[in-house]
C-alpha positions in Angstrom: 49.0 -5.9 -18.3 50.5 -5.8 -21.7 52.8 -3.0 -23.1 50.2 -2.3 -25.8 47.8 -1.0 -23.2 50.4 1.2 -21.5 51.8 2.7 -24.7 48.7 4.8 -25.5 48.4 6.9 -22.4 45.3 8.9 -21.5 45.5 12.7 -21.7 46.6 14.3 -18.5 44.0 15.0 -15.9 41.3 12.5 -17.1 39.5 11.3 -14.0 37.5 8.1 -13.8 35.3 6.7 -11.1 35.4 3.0 -10.5 32.7 1.3 -8.3 33.2 -2.4 -7.7 32.4 -4.3 -4.5 34.7 -7.2 -5.3 38.1 -6.1 -4.0 40.4 -8.1 -6.3 38.4 -7.0 -9.4 38.4 -3.4 -8.2 42.1 -3.4 -7.6 42.9 -5.1 -10.9 40.8 -2.6 -12.9 42.2 0.3 -10.9 45.8 -0.7 -11.7 44.9 -1.3 -15.4 43.3 2.1 -15.8 46.0 3.9 -13.9 48.6 2.1 -16.0 46.9 3.7 -19.0 47.3 7.2 -17.5 43.9 7.7 -16.0 43.4 9.3 -12.5 41.1 6.7 -10.9 38.9 7.1 -7.8 37.9 3.7 -6.7 35.1 2.7 -4.3 33.7 -0.5 -2.9 30.4 1.0 -2.1 28.2 3.1 -4.4 26.6 5.0 -1.6 30.0 6.5 -0.7 30.2 7.9 -4.2 27.0 9.9 -3.7 28.4 11.8 -0.7 31.8 12.5 -2.2 31.8 15.9 -3.8 34.8 14.9 -5.9 32.7 12.3 -7.7 31.0 15.2 -9.6 34.3 16.1 -11.2 35.0 12.8 -12.9 34.5 12.3 -16.6 33.6 8.6 -16.7 31.9 6.2 -14.3 32.7 2.5 -14.5 30.4 0.6 -12.1 29.4 -2.9 -11.3 25.7 -3.8 -11.8 25.0 -5.8 -8.7 26.4 -4.6 -5.4 25.2 -4.9 -1.9 24.4 -1.3 -1.0 23.1 0.1 -4.4 23.0 -1.4 -7.9 24.8 0.3 -10.8 21.6 1.5 -12.5 20.4 3.1 -9.3 23.8 4.7 -8.7 23.8 6.3 -12.2 20.2 7.5 -11.7 21.2 9.2 -8.5 24.4 10.7 -10.0 22.3 12.1 -12.9 19.8 13.5 -10.5 22.7 15.4 -8.8 23.6 16.8 -12.2 26.5 14.6 -13.2 26.6 14.2 -17.0 29.7 12.1 -17.7 30.1 8.8 -19.6 28.9 5.7 -17.8 29.9 2.0 -18.4 28.2 -0.8 -16.6 30.0 -4.1 -15.7 27.9 -7.2 -15.1 28.5 -10.8 -14.3 24.8 -11.6 -14.8 23.8 -10.2 -18.2 20.7 -12.4 -18.3 19.2 -10.5 -15.3 19.9 -7.1 -16.8 17.4 -5.4 -19.1 19.5 -3.6 -21.7 16.8 -1.0 -22.1 17.1 -0.1 -18.4 20.8 0.4 -18.7 20.5 2.5 -21.9 17.6 4.6 -20.7 19.6 5.7 -17.6 22.5 6.6 -19.8 25.0 3.8 -19.8 27.2 4.0 -22.9 27.8 0.3 -22.8 27.3 -2.9 -20.8 30.4 -5.1 -20.5 30.2 -8.7 -19.3 32.6 -10.0 -16.6 35.2 -11.2 -16.7 36.2 -7.9 -18.2 38.4 -8.0 -21.2 41.1 -5.4 -20.6 41.4 -4.4 -24.2 37.7 -3.9 -24.7 37.4 -1.8 -21.5 40.3 0.5 -22.4 39.0 0.9 -26.0 35.5 1.7 -24.8 36.7 4.3 -22.2 39.0 5.9 -24.8 36.3 6.0 -27.5 33.6 7.3 -25.1 35.8 10.1 -23.7 37.0 11.2 -27.2 33.3 12.1 -28.0 33.0 14.4 -25.0 
């Protein structure tokens, strides 16, 4: 991770939720976001998020699109049904199988293709959270 990503730290107490079933990708993104000053709760399984009361307190969800237990769109729908109103970003390796209208109608701020560009992800998170 470059110094330019670390230099602009997040405001204290900004909590993010990261849901990614690929362990190396999840760990890499978690380290990147923590290095920028975010408090990151990371999960391998979206269903665990739905039973964690602390998930309701995060400001931003970053989730993979295709996962074994629940897909990212269904996860966001379920969180919205529980009353969560934060910013959501969808990560996908298979953009062709994703209907952008579906992602937008559920409330995803943006869809980012994998492999994730670190600079783009950090910029999207910062910009999205600044509008809250």
